N, C-alpha and C positions, 0 to 999 in steps of 0.2 A: 504493500500500500504506500501511497505517496500523498503529500499535501501540495495541491496546485491551486492557482488562481483560475477563475472561470474561463478566460480567454486561452490561457495556457492549456487547460484541459481539452478544449476544442481542438487546438492544433496538435496536441499529443495524440488524441484519438484519430485525427485526420492522417497523421504520419503513419500510424499503424495500418490504416486502411490503404493508403497509397503504396506502402511497401508490399502489401498483399495483392493489390489489383492495379496493374499498370494502365488500366483504362481510365482511372481517375485523374482528371486534370483540373487545374484552377486557373481562371482568368478573370481579370477585372482591373479597375483603376488602382495603381500603386501596389499591387499584390506582391511584387518582387521585394518591396520594402516592408510591407505590413506582414507578410508571411516569409520573413527572411530565412528562418530556420528551414522551412520547407523548400524555399528556393535554393538554398545552399545544398540541400540533400538531394533534391530531385531534378534540379536544373531548369533551364529556360523552356524546354519543350513541354514541361508539365506544370510550370508556374509562370504564367505569362501576363505581362502588363498589357493594358488596352488603352486606346484613346478615351477621352471623356465623351462617350457616346453610348449610353445605356441601351438604347434601342438597337444599335448595331451589334454590340457584343452579347446581349441576351438573345437576340435573334440567331447569332452564330452558335450560341450554346444549345438552342433547340435543335438545330440541324446536326450539331456534333453528337448530341444524345441519340438522335434518330439513326445516326450512322454507326453506332456501336460503342461510343465512348460514354463515360459517366462524368460529365463535367460538373464542377462547382463554379457557379458564376456569382461573383461578389458585387452586389449593389451596395455601395458604401453606406447609404442610409435608406431605409425602406421607403421614406418619403419620395425618393427619386424613382421608385419603381413605376410611377405614373408615366414617366417618359417612355418606358418600354412596355406599356400595358397591352399593346396589341399582341406582342409575343406571348404574354401571360394569359390573357383572356381568350384570344381567338386561335392560338396555336398549341402551346404546350399543354393547356388544360383539356383540349378537345380532341387531340390527335388520336388517342386510343379508341374513343367511341366512334369517331368519324371513319376510322379505318376498319371498324369491326374487330379490333384487337390485333390487327396485323402489324401495326406500328405502335411503339410506345416511346415515352420521353423520360428516361431516367436521369433527370436533371435536378440538382439542388441549387436553389438560390439562397445564398447566405447574405443576410443584411442586418445591420444594427437598427435598433428601434428604441423608442421610449424617451421620456423627458425627466425633468427634475434637476436640470443643471443650467437653465437659463438660455436656451438657444432658439426658442420660439416655435411657432406652429408649422413652419416649413421643414423643420429638422427634428422634431421630437414626437412625431406621431407613432402609433403602434400598428394600426391598420390590419391587425390579424382577423378581425371580424369581416372586414371588406374582402380580404383575400380568401378566407374560408367559405365565403358565400359562393365562390365560383366552383361549379362541379368539376371534379377531376384533379383538384389540388389538395395536397396535405399541407397543414400549417403547424409547425412545431415551435414551442416557446419554452425552453428550459429555464429553471429557476436556480440551479446550483451546479457546481463543477461536475459532480458525478453524473447527473442527468444530462448535462451538456454533451459529454463525450459519448454516452450510451445512445442517446437519441440521434446524434450525428451518424453513428454507424448504421442505425436503422434507416435514416434518411438516404444514406448512400446505397443501401441494399434494396431500396424500394424500386419497383419497376415503373413507377410513375413520378411526376414532378412533385417536389417538396419545397416549400418555403420555410427556411430555417432562420428564426429571428433570435437575436441576442440583445438583451436589454443593456443599454450603455452604462447604467449605474452598477451593473454587475461586472463589467469589463473595465479594469482600471486604465488600460491603455487608451480606451475610447475617451474617458474623461480628460486625460492628458492631451490627447489629439485634438479634442474639441475646445480646448482652452482652459481646462480646469486648473492646471498647475500655476498659471499666472494670475488667476482671479482670486486673490487671497481674501477678498472681502465677501466671497460667496461660500456658504456652507452647503455641502451636499449630504443628503440623508441616504447614505449608502448602507444597504443591509449586509452586514459582515458575513452572515451565514451563507449568503448567496455568492459572495465574491471569492471566498476561499474555502476549501474543504478537502476531505479525504477522498482520494481517487484510487482506482485499481491500477496495478502495474500492467495488467492486460485488460483491455476494454472488451466489454460484452454489450451486445445490442440490447436496448430497452425498446420493447414493441411500441409502435405508434398507436395512440388511442387507448392507452392504459394509464388511467389517473392514479395518483398516489394519495393515500390517506395519511396526511402529515400529523393529524391530531384527532383523537376520538372525542366525541361529545354527544350529549343527549338533548340539549335544549335548542341548538341552533346549528345549521350547516352553512359554513362560509366556503364559497368556491372562488378560486382565483387562478392566476397564471403569472409567471415572470416575477417582477418585483412586487406586484400586488400580493403574491403569496406570502412574502415576508411581512408586509404591512398587516395582513390578515392574522398571521401567527402572533404578532406583537399585540394586536387587539384582543385576540383570544386569551392571551395571558392576563391582560387587564380585566377582562370579563370574568375570568376564573376567580379573581379577588373579590368580585361582586356576587359570587355564588352562581354564575352563569356558566354552563358547560357547553363550549362551542367546538364542533368538529370543523376541521380545516382540510379542504381537498385541493390538491395541485393538479390541474388538468393535464399539464405537460404538453399536450397537443390540443389545439383548438379543433382541428379536424384531422383524422377521425376523432370523434368525441366519445368519451366513456360515459354513456348514458346510464348504464347500470349502476356504476359507483355513485353517481349523483342521486339517482332515484332511491337507492337503498338507504342512503343517509337521510334524505329529506323525509322518507317514509317514517323514520324513527324520530326525527326532531320536530317535524311539522313546520319548520321555518327555514327559508332559503334566503341568504344574503350573497349576492354576486358582487365581487370587487373586480372591476375591469378598467384598465387604463385606456382602453379603446373608447370610441365615442358611444354614448348611450343609445341614440336613435338608431333603430334597425340593426342592432349589433348583437354581440355574443350574449349579453345579459338577458335580452328578450328571448333569444333562442333557448337558453337554459330554462327559463320559466315555462316556455312552450313544451319542452321535453318532459318536464315533471307533470304538467297538466295533462298531456296526452297519455301519460302512464296511469292516469286516474287517481292521482294522489292529492289529498286535500292539504293545503299548506298556505302559509302567509309568505309574502315575497317583498324584498327590497333590493336596491342596487346602489352601488357607489361607483360612478363612472366618470370619464372625462366629458364634461357637459358642452363644451364649446371650443372654438379655436384657442389653442394654447398661447397665452401671452408671453412676451419676453420678460417682463418684470417679475422677478422672483417671488415677491409677496402675492401677486396675482396668480402666478403659476401654481403656487402652493395651494391656493384655494380651488383652482380649476382641476388639478389632478387628484386622484384618490390618495388619501393619507389616513394615518391611524385615527386621527380625531374624527374624521368623517365616517370611518367605519364604525367606531364606537357609538357615535350618535345614531347612526342608522340601525345598529344592532339593538340598542336599548329601546328605540321607538318601535321596532318590529316586534320585540318580545312583549310589549304592552298589549298587543292585539291577540285575541284568542281565535283559534281556528274554528 
């Protein structure tokens, strides 16, 4: 066993996979620098810089996957995926169904996501609900180093396209790259349990669509993903001091979705609180409520989400994004209602 940072764990698992399968290639903006260890080990043919043209190199990734390779295409920030959305929406997601299964696109898009460091609404979105809405795509959001490596292996083994999202507050190099080191007057609420942790010496795949029960509870079910998982655990500890027993579930992947784990917990607690850093309207939080309702379970529901465009000003950003205070407030209010 080893102790690794979140981003270090991803690259360590990726190196293991690349050593085993020479079809895996990486390309994107500045990847020779950002993946320097991989570039040094596997060379320019397998770790390749691209021009700043997301639509071009993601389109190239689709055709590379269709021709037998297993590319990882790095979109620096998930916000920029809109530039290449035609390749995502109309090509990689639909190829298998349109070809009757004769073609597939085993492509992984790796992108940073999330806010909490003052970079505004064009650089801090998560967008996993938007992406999971598209049939044919899997969407993965790890919350800790161990899951980050294991889920990456499963993404690389998938026969279809996978969006792999890493939250920037979990990856220390992202904070530094985006300006954290020289902004001494700004405090970052970084969840330590997600940034660094125990990892295996040899990585094993973690199946997509398998949620993790991080905390058992009888009164309330809190479901989240990414950094929101750590905010939820912090809130659950505070609620425990108030005599409230909260279960906390880490989805790990937004799609495929572990409906059974969610429904089983809500059936016991009768209360569901979704903590989602993505946008509230037409998003993951509403989908989870629908899943439980369709299972015929009687329950009370609340959600803590990103409500609007994320502002640059840190005090306003703190109000807009889910945080522990908002989670606690919603949990207490929800538990006052009886099913």
